[in-house]
C-alpha positions as CSV (number, residue, x, y, z in Angstrom):
1,M,2.3,86.3,-29.6
2,Q,5.9,85.2,-29.2
3,L,6.9,81.9,-30.8
4,S,10.6,82.1,-29.8
5,F,12.5,82.2,-26.5
6,D,14.3,85.1,-24.9
7,A,18.1,85.4,-25.2
8,D,18.7,84.0,-21.6
9,I,16.7,80.9,-22.4
10,E,18.6,80.3,-25.6
11,E,21.9,80.8,-23.7
12,F,20.8,78.1,-21.3
13,R,20.1,75.8,-24.2
14,A,23.5,76.5,-25.8
15,E,25.2,75.8,-22.5
16,F,23.5,72.4,-22.3
17,A,24.2,71.6,-25.9
18,A,27.9,72.3,-25.3
19,F,27.8,69.9,-22.3
20,L,26.3,67.2,-24.5
21,D,28.9,67.8,-27.2
22,E,31.7,67.4,-24.7
23,Y,30.5,64.6,-22.4
24,L,28.2,62.3,-24.3
25,P,29.4,58.7,-23.7
26,D,31.3,56.6,-26.2
27,P,28.7,55.4,-28.8
28,A,30.5,52.0,-29.2
29,V,30.1,51.2,-25.5
30,A,26.5,52.4,-25.4
31,A,25.7,50.3,-28.4
32,K,27.1,47.1,-26.9
33,D,25.4,47.3,-23.5
34,R,21.7,47.8,-23.8
35,P,19.1,48.0,-21.0
36,I,16.6,45.2,-20.8
37,S,13.9,46.7,-18.6
38,S,12.9,50.1,-17.3
39,A,14.8,49.6,-14.1
40,E,17.9,47.9,-15.5
41,V,20.5,50.6,-16.2
42,P,23.8,49.5,-17.8
43,P,27.0,50.8,-16.2
44,W,27.7,53.3,-19.0
45,A,24.2,54.8,-18.5
46,R,24.6,55.0,-14.8
47,E,27.9,56.8,-15.2
48,W,26.2,59.2,-17.7
49,Q,23.3,59.9,-15.4
50,R,25.7,60.6,-12.5
51,L,27.7,63.0,-14.8
52,Q,24.5,64.9,-15.6
53,F,23.6,65.0,-11.9
54,D,27.0,66.3,-10.9
55,H,26.9,69.1,-13.5
56,G,23.4,70.1,-12.7
57,W,21.9,68.9,-16.0
58,L,19.9,65.8,-14.9
59,L,16.8,67.7,-13.7
60,P,17.6,71.4,-14.1
61,G,14.5,72.4,-12.1
62,N,15.9,70.7,-9.0
63,P,18.3,72.4,-6.5
64,P,22.0,71.6,-7.1
65,E,22.1,69.1,-4.3
66,F,19.6,67.0,-6.3
67,G,21.0,67.2,-9.8
68,G,19.8,70.6,-10.9
69,R,20.3,74.3,-11.0
70,N,17.0,75.8,-9.9
71,A,15.9,76.3,-13.5
72,G,12.6,77.8,-14.4
73,I,9.9,75.9,-16.5
74,L,11.1,77.4,-19.8
75,Q,14.6,76.3,-19.2
76,Q,13.4,72.9,-18.2
77,Y,11.5,72.7,-21.5
78,V,14.5,73.6,-23.7
79,H,16.6,71.1,-21.8
80,L,14.1,68.3,-22.7
81,E,13.8,69.7,-26.2
82,E,17.5,69.6,-26.8
83,L,17.6,65.9,-25.6
84,S,14.7,65.0,-28.0
85,R,16.3,66.7,-31.0
86,R,19.2,64.3,-30.6
87,R,17.0,61.4,-29.6
88,I,18.8,61.1,-26.3
89,Y,16.7,59.2,-23.8
90,H,16.5,61.1,-20.5
91,S,16.9,58.2,-18.2
92,F,16.8,54.4,-18.5
93,N,14.9,54.4,-15.2
94,P,12.2,56.8,-16.1
95,Q,9.8,56.1,-13.3
96,G,12.6,56.3,-10.8
97,L,13.7,59.7,-12.1
98,G,10.4,61.3,-13.0
99,I,8.0,60.0,-10.4
100,I,9.6,58.3,-7.5
101,A,12.6,60.6,-6.8
102,A,10.4,63.6,-7.5
103,S,7.8,62.3,-5.1
104,L,10.4,61.8,-2.4
105,L,11.6,65.4,-2.9
106,S,8.1,66.7,-2.5
107,F,6.8,64.4,0.3
108,G,9.8,62.7,1.9
109,T,11.8,63.5,5.0
110,D,15.3,64.9,4.8
111,E,16.6,61.4,5.6
112,Q,14.6,59.9,2.8
113,K,15.7,62.5,0.3
114,T,19.3,61.7,1.1
115,R,19.1,58.0,1.5
116,W,16.7,57.2,-1.4
117,A,16.0,60.2,-3.7
118,R,19.7,61.3,-4.2
119,R,20.8,57.7,-4.8
120,I,18.0,57.1,-7.4
121,L,18.9,60.4,-9.1
122,R,22.6,59.4,-9.2
123,A,21.7,56.0,-10.6
124,E,23.3,54.3,-7.6
125,I,20.0,52.4,-7.2
126,T,16.9,52.0,-9.4
127,A,13.2,52.2,-8.4
128,A,9.8,51.0,-9.6
129,L,6.3,52.2,-8.9
130,G,3.9,49.8,-7.1
131,M,0.4,51.2,-7.8
132,S,-1.7,48.9,-10.0
133,E,-3.3,45.8,-8.7
134,P,-5.5,43.0,-10.2
135,G,-8.9,44.6,-10.3
136,A,-7.5,48.1,-9.4
137,G,-5.5,49.2,-12.4
138,S,-6.7,52.7,-13.1
139,D,-8.7,52.9,-9.9
140,L,-6.0,53.5,-7.3
141,A,-8.7,53.8,-4.6
142,G,-9.6,50.2,-5.2
143,L,-6.3,48.8,-4.1
144,R,-6.3,46.0,-1.5
145,T,-2.7,45.5,-0.5
146,R,-2.7,45.9,3.3
147,A,-0.1,47.3,5.6
148,V,-0.6,46.9,9.4
149,L,1.5,48.9,11.8
150,D,3.2,46.4,14.3
151,G,5.5,48.3,16.6
152,D,8.1,50.1,14.5
153,H,7.3,48.1,11.3
154,F,4.5,47.8,8.9
155,V,3.5,44.3,7.9
156,V,2.5,44.2,4.2
157,N,0.4,41.6,2.4
158,G,-1.0,41.8,-1.1
159,Q,-0.2,41.9,-4.8
160,K,0.8,44.4,-7.4
161,V,0.8,43.9,-11.2
162,W,2.1,45.7,-14.3
163,T,5.0,46.9,-12.1
164,S,7.4,48.0,-14.7
165,G,11.0,47.0,-14.1
166,A,10.3,45.6,-10.6
167,H,12.6,42.5,-11.1
168,D,15.6,44.8,-11.7
169,A,14.6,47.6,-9.2
170,D,16.3,48.0,-5.8
171,V,13.2,49.7,-4.2
172,L,9.5,50.0,-4.8
173,L,7.4,53.0,-4.1
174,T,4.4,51.1,-2.9
175,F,0.8,52.2,-2.3
176,V,-0.9,50.3,0.4
177,R,-4.2,50.4,2.4
178,T,-3.5,51.2,6.1
179,D,-7.1,52.0,7.2
180,P,-9.6,49.6,5.7
181,E,-12.5,51.4,7.6
182,A,-11.8,54.8,6.1
183,P,-13.4,56.0,2.8
184,K,-11.5,54.5,-0.1
185,H,-9.5,57.6,-0.9
186,K,-8.5,58.3,2.7
187,G,-7.1,55.0,3.9
188,I,-4.1,54.8,1.6
189,S,-0.4,55.2,2.6
190,V,2.9,55.0,0.7
191,L,5.9,52.9,1.7
192,L,9.4,52.5,0.3
193,I,10.0,48.7,0.2
194,P,13.5,47.4,-0.7
195,T,13.1,44.6,-3.1
196,D,15.5,42.3,-1.2
197,T,13.2,42.4,1.8
198,P,12.1,38.9,2.9
199,G,8.6,38.1,1.6
200,V,8.9,40.2,-1.6
201,T,8.5,38.1,-4.7
202,R,8.9,39.5,-8.2
203,R,7.7,37.7,-11.3
204,P,8.4,39.3,-14.7
205,F,6.1,38.3,-17.5
206,A,6.3,38.8,-21.2
207,S,4.3,41.4,-23.2
208,I,2.7,41.1,-26.6
209,C,6.0,42.3,-28.1
210,G,7.6,39.0,-27.5
211,P,8.7,36.4,-24.9
212,H,11.9,38.2,-24.2
213,D,10.3,41.6,-23.5
214,L,10.4,41.3,-19.8
215,D,9.5,44.6,-18.1
216,F,6.0,44.0,-16.6
217,N,5.9,42.2,-13.2
218,E,3.6,40.7,-10.7
219,V,4.9,41.5,-7.2
220,F,3.7,39.6,-4.1
221,F,4.1,40.7,-0.5
222,E,3.8,38.0,2.1
223,D,4.2,39.3,5.7
224,V,6.8,41.8,4.5
225,R,8.2,43.9,7.4
226,V,8.9,47.4,6.4
227,P,10.4,50.0,8.9
228,A,7.9,52.7,9.8
229,E,10.6,55.2,8.9
230,N,10.0,54.2,5.2
231,L,6.5,55.8,5.3
232,V,6.4,58.6,2.7
233,G,4.1,61.4,3.6
234,P,1.5,61.2,6.3
235,L,-0.1,58.0,7.4
236,N,-3.3,57.5,5.4
237,G,-2.3,60.5,3.2
238,G,-1.3,58.4,0.2
239,W,-4.0,59.9,-2.0
240,G,-2.3,63.2,-1.9
241,V,1.1,61.6,-2.6
242,A,-0.4,59.8,-5.6
243,N,-1.8,63.0,-7.1
244,G,1.6,64.6,-6.5
245,S,3.4,61.6,-8.1
246,L,1.3,61.7,-11.2
247,G,1.5,65.4,-11.2
248,H,5.3,65.2,-11.6
249,E,4.7,62.8,-14.5
250,R,2.1,65.0,-16.3
251,T,3.5,68.5,-16.2
252,L,5.6,68.1,-19.4
253,L,4.2,64.7,-20.3
254,W,2.8,66.1,-23.6
255,L,6.3,66.7,-24.8
256,S,7.1,62.9,-24.8
257,F,4.1,62.4,-27.1
258,A,5.3,65.2,-29.3
259,D,8.6,63.5,-29.5
260,R,7.0,60.2,-30.6
261,L,5.0,62.1,-33.2
262,Q,8.1,63.9,-34.5
263,E,9.9,60.5,-34.7
264,L,7.0,59.1,-36.7
265,V,7.1,62.1,-39.0
266,E,10.8,61.5,-39.7
267,D,10.7,57.6,-39.8
268,F,7.6,57.0,-41.9
269,R,7.4,57.9,-45.6
270,P,4.1,57.8,-47.4
271,H,3.7,56.5,-51.0
272,T,0.1,56.5,-52.0
273,V,-2.4,59.4,-52.1
274,L,-4.2,58.0,-49.1
275,E,-1.0,57.6,-47.2
276,R,0.0,61.2,-47.9
277,D,-3.3,62.4,-46.6
278,R,-2.8,60.4,-43.4
279,Y,0.8,61.7,-43.2
280,A,-0.6,65.2,-43.4
281,T,-2.8,64.4,-40.4
282,L,0.2,63.2,-38.5
283,A,2.1,66.4,-39.3
284,M,-0.8,68.5,-38.2
285,D,-1.4,66.6,-35.0
286,N,2.3,67.1,-34.2
287,Q,2.1,70.8,-34.7
288,A,-1.3,71.1,-32.9
289,L,0.1,69.3,-29.9
290,R,3.2,71.5,-29.8
291,L,1.3,74.7,-30.1
292,L,-1.2,73.7,-27.4
293,G,1.6,72.5,-25.3
294,S,3.5,75.8,-25.8
295,A,0.4,77.7,-24.7
296,A,0.2,75.6,-21.5
297,L,3.9,76.1,-21.0
298,A,3.5,79.9,-21.3
299,R,0.6,79.9,-18.8
300,E,2.7,77.9,-16.3
301,A,5.7,80.3,-16.8
302,R,3.3,83.1,-15.8
303,G,2.4,81.2,-12.7
304,E,-1.1,80.3,-13.9
305,Q,-2.3,76.8,-12.9
306,D,-4.4,75.0,-15.4
307,V,-4.2,71.3,-14.4
308,P,-7.3,70.1,-16.3
309,A,-5.8,71.5,-19.6
310,L,-3.0,68.9,-19.2
311,S,-5.6,66.2,-19.8
312,V,-6.4,67.7,-23.2
313,L,-2.7,67.5,-24.1
314,K,-2.4,63.9,-22.7
315,L,-5.5,62.7,-24.6
316,L,-4.5,64.4,-27.9
317,G,-0.9,63.3,-27.7
318,S,-1.4,59.7,-26.7
319,E,-4.2,59.0,-29.2
320,A,-2.4,60.8,-32.0
321,V,0.6,58.6,-31.5
322,Q,-1.5,55.5,-31.5
323,A,-3.4,56.6,-34.7
324,A,-0.2,57.4,-36.5
325,A,1.5,54.2,-35.6
326,E,-1.5,52.2,-36.7
327,Q,-1.6,53.9,-40.1
328,A,2.2,53.3,-40.5
329,L,1.7,49.6,-39.7
330,Y,-1.3,49.3,-42.2
331,S,0.6,51.1,-44.9
332,W,3.4,48.6,-44.8
333,G,1.0,45.7,-45.1
334,S,2.4,42.3,-44.3
335,D,5.9,43.7,-44.2
336,G,4.9,45.8,-41.2
337,L,4.4,42.6,-39.2
338,I,8.0,41.5,-39.7
339,H,9.3,41.3,-36.1
340,P,11.8,42.0,-34.8
341,A,12.9,44.8,-37.1
342,M,14.2,48.3,-37.0
343,T,12.2,51.2,-38.5
344,A,14.7,53.9,-37.9
345,P,18.5,54.2,-37.7
346,F,19.9,52.8,-34.5
347,N,20.9,55.4,-31.9
348,P,22.8,54.1,-28.9
349,F,21.5,56.9,-26.6
350,N,17.9,56.3,-27.4
351,N,15.4,53.8,-26.0
352,D,15.3,50.8,-28.4
353,N,11.6,50.5,-27.8
354,F,11.0,53.7,-29.8
355,V,12.4,52.4,-33.1
356,P,11.6,48.6,-33.4
357,S,9.2,47.0,-36.0
358,W,6.1,48.9,-37.0
359,F,4.1,46.1,-35.3
360,E,5.9,46.8,-32.0
361,R,5.7,50.6,-32.3
362,Y,1.9,50.2,-32.8
363,V,1.3,47.9,-29.9
364,R,3.5,49.9,-27.6
365,S,1.5,53.0,-28.3
366,F,-1.3,51.6,-26.2
367,A,0.7,52.2,-23.1
368,G,0.4,55.9,-23.7
369,T,-3.4,55.8,-23.5
370,I,-3.3,53.9,-20.2
371,A,-0.3,55.0,-18.1
372,G,-0.6,58.3,-16.3
373,G,-4.4,58.2,-16.5
374,T,-6.4,56.3,-19.2
375,S,-8.0,58.1,-22.1
376,E,-11.4,57.4,-20.5
377,I,-10.3,59.2,-17.3
378,Q,-8.9,62.1,-19.3
379,R,-12.2,62.5,-21.1
380,N,-14.1,62.6,-17.8
381,I,-11.7,65.3,-16.5
382,I,-12.1,67.3,-19.7
383,A,-15.9,66.9,-19.6
384,E,-16.3,67.9,-16.0
385,R,-13.5,70.4,-15.3
386,V,-12.8,71.9,-18.8
387,L,-16.3,71.9,-20.4
388,G,-18.3,72.1,-17.2
389,L,-20.6,69.2,-18.1
390,P,-22.7,67.5,-15.4
391,R,-21.5,64.2,-13.9
């Protein structure tokens, strides 16, 4: 068993650390201009993302023309680990970077990669993901937004909801039904829809965190005409694109939960015997997730595919974060309900949503058990594909 990295991987880490030391933006500028949604990227953050892109440090696993340096999975891991050690948020348009641009690079045409993916990666435009609908949140196959091909355009009608950052995004990667007669999984397609297209209406709505927390959106499509060239992947092949999209999100998703657990380890201090016992559980969950994640990382580095095992990491990580945040809130009693508040030192390069009041940290933890596949879905995958239990 080897619990350390080879010299070439550590050399890669050191090179990236030196880049951060030299080029990290002015903290005073970053502290003044804060993002307000997951698709609203301040000028300093756009410039910083472009700088990473141009030096090949944005997504090291990508080829150089798309912000990387063809790095292997272990190099990609230490890149993210170095960011998390300093609490530097990878991108203030996370879905644009981690799902939408990645999906375009996997399924898009050369023109789409240049016109859309490259511009998203360089923060010239931002993107949001149009998947969930009323009555079809976790069940993508239940979506009802329709797209009918009319000459060289699709005509789109329907509604999306929970579309994070849509009101600030320039383009939506939108899942639509193009063959209502086909089986549910086989009649779905994917369209890139610019948000300034006539007929697109975006309505942000507040979350439980407060009336000014405007990230979620309802998005309405009324006879929206979308050029046929904006079709991503094959017609009626959207189910495969969806699995690829979420696959991009899940490969190292466990590391984001490990980061949240580490932050809770650092930010919360127990006082009573019971709190120390619960704190020990937090510390053990953190280590367990990192060890299991490291084992999965090693398997992938050897070329072994074990996609169902990622569900174990997703379930453990998301629920451990939620349980730890709940215990921190309860331990503070009524003081934990003081909101707004800060429960960790301010870091201008981090996401403000990770260090607000204990109340907000707890309620935001529920997103982790929903986004990227709910805990219920993860349990089904584990039961059927890991444990081999009957349906």
